[in-house]
Every structure is written in C-alpha cells, then in structure tokens.
N, C-alpha and C positions, 0 to 999 in steps of 0.2 A: 209732800210726804208719802201720798198713795199711789203718786207717779210712780215713785221707785220702786214702790212692790209688785205694782203691777208689769211695771220695764223688767222687774227680775222673776217673776213668775214665767213672761213671755221669753226670755232667756232661755230660763230654766224648759221652757217647752220647746223650743227652739235646739237647744242641746241633745234634747232626748230624743226629738224627730231625725235630727242628723245622726243619731248614732243608730237608731233605727234602721235606715236609709244605709247607713255602709255597712252593716252586717251582710245582704244580700250580696255586696260584692266582694269582700274580704273573703266569703264562702264559693263566689267564683272564682277568683283570684286561687284559691287551697286547691280546687277542681283542677281549673288548669296547671296549675303547679304539680300536682300528680299524673296527670294525663303527659305531661311534658318527660315527665323518671319512667312511667313505663315507657315511652317511646323511645328513651334513649337507652332502656334494657331492653326491648326489642331488638332497635340496631346492632345492640352488643351481640345480640343472640345471634342475628343474624348474620353478623360479623366473624364471627365465629362459626360456623353449619359453614361458612362458604370457603375458608380457610383449612377446616376438615374434607370440601368437599375436592378445592384442589392438589391437596395432599396423597387424597384416594387416586385422584386422576393420573398424579402422577407418578403412582404406584401401577396402577394399570396400563398404565405406558410402559413402565418401565419390563415388566413383564410381557407385556406382547410383542 
C-alpha cells in the first residue's frame, strides 16, 4: 500500500516537473509565431511600397 502512495506521489511530482519544463518551450514558440507574423507584415508592407515605387517610376517615365 505504501508503494502505491509513493508511486502516485512520484508520478504527480513528475507531471509537475514536466509542466514546468514545457512552459518555456510554449513561450518560445509563441515568440517565434509573433516574430513570423511581424515578418510577414513587413514583407507585405515592402511589397506594397515596391509596387508604389514602380508606379511612380512609370509615371515619371511617361512624363519625360
């Protein structure tokens, strides 16, 4: 009977340790996801800016 109690306590402790170990991994993954979103937004803004510059260059070319 004591072995069962000790085993259950050990299992509970292991679960708590695993949960604590996983927290930083989840936080790191969230940070990576946020960085990816920001990168995608930056790429989109760069694309829009490039398209606008191309249009402006074409307009200038037509004027000259």
